[in-house]
C-alpha positions, 0 to 999 in steps of 0.5 A: 379320136386319132392316136397321136403319132410318136416322133420318128427317130433312130433307136439306140441299136440302129445308131450302134450298128451305124457306128460299128460300120463306120469304125470298121471302114475307118480301121481299113482306111486309116493305115493306108492314109497314114502310110501314104502321107509318110511316103509322100514326105519321103518323096518330097524330101528326096526331091528337095535334096536333089534340088539343093544339090543341083543348085550347089553343083551349078554354083560351083560350076559357075564360080569355081567354089562352093557357096558360103551359105545356103542363102548365097544360092538365093542371092545369086538366083540359083534358087527362089527360096530354100526348100522346106524339109518336109519331115521337120517342116522347116527350111532351117534344119538342113545340115550343111556338109563342108568340102574337104578343102576349106578354101573352096567354100562352106557348102559342099552338100546338104543333108536332112536334119530330121531324126528317125528313119525312112521306110527303107530303114536308112536314117534321114541324115544319111540321104 
């Protein structure tokens, strides 16, 4: 007579040990991942601000006045599209700063419409 074999499987203790190891690895990796995502968003925000400001400066250099709206930069082929603010995930949250002389146009500078502060402690609106 043969003895029937029991089904091979994991015990509860083995599963708990594996879960504890996975939790330890995640607790080491998660803060680094979250920090790198925030760092990447800030880098993209700085680059998008530089792109917009450069396009505004070129528009002013060519026409002698600032654009009436950000959409003028697209209409005159200075930009293909308005960049997205990576912190707000929207291209419509840019804050437009008008020049001191209203005769020269309406868009002198742009700022982020995101609330909060960057890793350096400065508010996004002040970049």
